[in-house]
Backbone bond lengths (Angstrom), bond angles and torsions (degrees), N, CA, C in turn:
res aa  C-N    CA-C-N  psi(-1)  N-CA   C-N-CA  omega(-1)  CA-C   N-CA-C  phi
1 M - - - 1.457 - - 1.478 110.32 -
2 A 1.345 115.35 141.48 1.479 119.44 -175.22 1.546 108.37 -81.64
3 K 1.353 117.09 147.26 1.340 125.78 -179.83 1.657 108.41 -70.32
4 V 1.264 115.60 134.45 1.382 121.69 175.64 1.486 109.97 -85.93
5 P 1.373 124.42 115.05 1.359 126.30 -174.66 1.616 108.61 -69.70
6 S 1.341 113.61 146.83 1.382 126.87 179.81 1.478 110.84 -103.39
7 M 1.405 120.48 135.33 1.381 115.76 174.08 1.496 116.16 -69.01
8 W 1.411 119.15 -8.89 1.388 124.49 178.41 1.498 109.25 -98.87
9 E 1.284 122.11 -1.69 1.510 120.24 -175.83 1.496 108.94 -60.13
10 G 1.167 114.32 140.43 1.500 121.71 173.60 1.522 113.95 76.50
11 L 1.290 122.18 1.07 1.460 128.64 -177.67 1.559 102.43 -86.80
12 R 1.433 112.77 153.10 1.417 117.25 175.90 1.538 107.21 -142.89
13 V 1.257 120.78 164.93 1.438 125.99 176.43 1.550 107.69 -67.84
14 V 1.261 115.46 122.94 1.481 119.28 -176.72 1.542 111.76 -107.20
15 A 1.431 116.89 -24.07 1.405 120.07 179.06 1.572 107.37 -163.82
16 T 1.350 118.17 152.03 1.346 131.57 171.12 1.570 108.31 -137.70
17 G 1.324 115.70 148.80 1.402 115.86 177.16 1.512 110.31 -178.07
18 S 1.278 116.80 -172.58 1.418 119.11 176.36 1.559 113.11 -140.79
19 C 1.370 117.41 163.80 1.452 122.02 -175.93 1.589 105.86 -129.53
20 E 1.251 116.54 134.98 1.463 118.95 -179.75 1.434 111.86 -87.66
21 G 1.233 117.18 160.19 1.415 124.82 -177.71 1.610 113.36 -60.58
22 V 1.371 113.06 133.71 1.475 122.60 179.83 1.520 108.03 -131.75
23 A 1.253 122.30 146.19 1.409 126.80 174.13 1.430 115.38 -91.67
24 T 1.386 123.19 -5.95 1.382 131.82 179.10 1.555 110.35 -123.48
25 A 1.279 120.01 147.85 1.413 121.92 -176.48 1.570 108.61 -63.02
26 T 1.350 114.04 131.40 1.443 120.14 -173.20 1.529 109.29 -133.67
27 A 1.234 121.20 141.37 1.480 122.02 172.85 1.525 111.21 -73.09
28 C 1.298 108.48 144.30 1.584 116.66 173.09 1.475 102.55 -70.76
29 P 1.484 114.14 168.30 1.439 118.51 -176.62 1.424 110.86 -71.68
30 S 1.274 115.86 163.95 1.495 121.96 -176.77 1.529 108.56 -85.63
31 V 1.328 113.67 113.21 1.577 123.58 -177.08 1.537 102.47 -140.48
32 T 1.332 115.65 120.11 1.424 119.56 175.64 1.518 105.43 -78.84
33 C 1.439 111.21 125.96 1.584 111.78 178.67 1.617 105.05 -157.17
34 Q 1.290 109.63 -176.44 1.501 115.93 177.14 1.530 109.35 -108.90
35 A 1.264 117.73 -20.84 1.479 118.66 178.02 1.499 109.02 -162.82
36 A 1.299 112.92 158.87 1.526 117.54 -178.36 1.541 110.48 -142.51
37 A 1.313 119.15 150.43 1.342 120.94 176.83 1.643 107.90 -127.96
38 F 1.263 123.98 147.11 1.484 126.75 -178.85 1.498 107.72 -121.06
39 I 1.299 113.65 140.95 1.396 124.51 179.18 1.535 111.37 -127.95
40 A 1.267 126.67 121.42 1.461 128.93 178.97 1.586 108.00 -88.30
41 D 1.155 118.80 149.77 1.402 124.39 -178.97 1.653 105.30 -83.28
42 G 1.328 107.64 136.19 1.533 113.04 -177.73 1.547 111.84 -72.66
43 G 1.318 121.57 -9.96 1.348 125.55 175.38 1.480 116.68 -90.41
44 N 1.250 120.15 1.07 1.471 123.54 -179.19 1.485 109.83 -64.04
45 T 1.358 114.24 143.74 1.499 120.98 179.35 1.402 110.41 -76.16
46 G 1.383 124.77 -18.83 1.428 129.35 -175.04 1.465 107.97 -139.49
47 Y 1.335 113.75 -137.84 1.452 115.36 -178.36 1.508 105.39 -145.84
48 V 1.301 111.37 166.21 1.493 128.11 -173.87 1.653 102.13 -116.81
49 C 1.320 108.81 136.15 1.459 118.35 172.53 1.502 106.42 -119.56
50 I 1.331 112.14 134.67 1.498 125.96 175.68 1.468 113.35 -104.10
51 G 1.229 125.90 127.85 1.480 125.20 169.00 1.502 116.88 -136.78
52 N 1.300 115.50 -169.18 1.515 118.47 179.32 1.528 115.49 -121.47
53 A 1.278 115.26 18.62 1.442 123.24 178.54 1.425 113.36 -138.21
54 S 1.260 117.97 159.26 1.452 119.90 -179.26 1.568 108.39 -77.36
55 T 1.318 123.09 -2.94 1.395 129.17 -178.39 1.541 111.01 -100.35
56 V 1.478 117.25 10.49 1.402 119.14 175.64 1.417 116.63 -52.81
57 T 1.253 120.58 135.14 1.414 124.27 -177.32 1.628 110.18 -119.97
58 L 1.384 117.51 168.60 1.474 115.96 168.44 1.430 106.98 -71.05
59 A 1.489 116.21 147.58 1.456 118.60 -174.48 1.533 108.39 -61.43
60 G 1.288 120.76 -44.72 1.480 121.57 -171.38 1.608 113.26 -65.16
61 N 1.306 111.89 -16.26 1.555 118.88 -173.82 1.516 110.44 -114.51
62 A 1.316 116.07 21.08 1.524 114.08 -167.92 1.513 113.23 -130.11
63 S 1.276 110.80 165.89 1.385 122.04 170.61 1.558 110.08 -81.32
64 V 1.291 120.25 164.24 1.459 119.03 175.69 1.534 112.86 -61.75
65 T 1.303 122.85 -23.85 1.447 123.49 -172.72 1.568 107.62 -86.25
66 T 1.260 119.78 -21.55 1.570 121.60 -173.49 1.481 111.48 -111.54
67 A 1.352 120.94 -17.95 1.476 119.46 -177.73 1.532 115.23 -59.87
68 G 1.355 111.53 132.68 1.470 113.06 177.58 1.502 112.28 -86.48
69 M 1.291 123.37 169.35 1.299 127.51 177.26 1.544 111.28 -78.61
70 I 1.320 116.12 125.67 1.513 117.60 -177.29 1.485 110.52 -79.54
71 L 1.486 109.54 136.36 1.386 116.02 179.19 1.556 101.60 -108.13
72 G 1.287 120.13 116.46 1.463 119.74 173.54 1.568 118.41 62.80
73 T 1.313 109.31 175.11 1.520 113.90 171.62 1.535 106.88 -139.57
74 T 1.233 119.91 -173.47 1.518 119.92 -177.50 1.496 108.18 -67.46
75 T 1.169 121.15 -7.35 1.596 119.82 -178.83 1.458 112.42 -117.52
76 S 1.282 120.95 -1.75 1.489 119.62 -175.52 1.502 110.72 -150.89
77 I 1.299 110.81 148.40 1.614 122.66 -177.59 1.556 97.63 -81.68
78 G 1.354 112.81 131.23 1.455 121.09 171.27 1.516 110.51 -107.48
79 M 1.284 115.20 137.31 1.462 120.85 177.02 1.531 111.84 -138.48
80 T 1.304 116.25 138.01 1.542 116.63 172.43 1.444 110.22 -94.94
81 P 1.234 117.90 158.56 1.523 121.85 167.42 1.506 110.82 -63.49
82 F 1.236 128.83 171.88 1.421 131.09 173.59 1.530 104.03 -66.48
83 I 1.352 115.85 132.57 1.461 124.68 -176.71 1.448 105.42 -115.40
84 P 1.410 121.09 123.84 1.490 119.28 179.96 1.490 106.50 -66.24
85 C 1.356 108.70 145.55 1.561 116.84 175.23 1.468 104.84 -171.26
86 T 1.459 118.85 160.59 1.394 123.83 176.72 1.529 115.97 -90.92
87 N 1.376 112.16 -18.81 1.415 122.21 -178.12 1.473 115.39 -152.04
88 L 1.293 124.86 135.74 1.464 121.98 177.35 1.493 114.22 -55.16
89 N 1.388 115.82 -36.03 1.376 118.48 -177.27 1.611 110.86 -71.91
90 N 1.173 121.43 8.07 1.422 120.62 164.34 1.471 115.93 -68.91
91 F 1.377 115.47 -20.08 1.414 124.64 173.22 1.482 117.25 -94.71
92 T 1.287 116.41 144.77 1.559 118.20 170.04 1.429 104.01 -122.77
93 Y 1.377 111.54 166.33 1.415 119.68 -178.33 1.445 113.87 -145.77
94 I 1.328 115.46 161.85 1.547 117.33 175.88 1.564 103.87 -154.90
95 C 1.373 113.63 151.35 1.473 117.70 -170.47 1.576 106.95 -122.71
96 S 1.211 120.54 149.30 1.482 122.90 175.36 1.466 108.41 -78.25
97 S 1.312 121.70 -12.10 1.521 121.96 176.88 1.534 106.67 -146.00
98 T 1.330 114.63 147.30 1.489 119.80 -176.32 1.450 110.21 -76.99
99 V 1.378 122.20 -9.52 1.415 122.57 174.27 1.483 115.49 -93.45
100 D 1.378 117.46 -2.43 1.423 121.81 179.86 1.565 108.29 -78.22
101 W 1.286 118.64 162.42 1.371 117.64 178.76 1.711 111.29 -161.55
102 F 1.208 117.71 171.26 1.468 120.92 177.14 1.420 110.27 -149.32
103 T 1.338 120.23 162.24 1.383 131.74 175.52 1.528 111.39 -105.73
104 Y 1.281 118.52 163.42 1.446 122.71 170.58 1.518 109.92 -143.92
105 I 1.409 107.14 155.70 1.448 111.03 171.80 1.516 108.86 -138.37
106 C 1.284 116.28 136.68 1.539 117.07 -171.81 1.615 103.35 -124.41
107 I 1.351 108.79 138.16 1.440 120.05 177.37 1.526 111.19 -119.28
108 G 1.282 114.58 140.75 1.465 117.55 176.71 1.593 110.29 -154.03
C-alpha cells in the first residue's frame, strides 16, 4: 500500500517563544516559518486576541471585521491549531490585561 503524504512531513520546530500582554495591537516577532500555533496561559487574568491586521481588537469591543480570535479565558488554556503562514509577524495580538501573555511555536 502506498504511503499517504502528510502536509507536515519534513517540517521541524524553528522557533518557540512568548509575547507579553499589550493593550494595543502589536505584531508578533519576525520568524520565517510555514505554520504557527498559539497557546494562552491558563493563569491569565483576561484574554488574548490574535488577528492578521494592525487593526485587531478585543473580541468583546469589536466589530465583526476587526475582532481577533480569542485564546482561552481566565479559567482555561486556549490553543489554536497550526495555522499556515510565511512569517509569525503576519499575526498581530492584543490583550485585555497587560499581565496576560501567550506562547507560540513555529514550524518550517
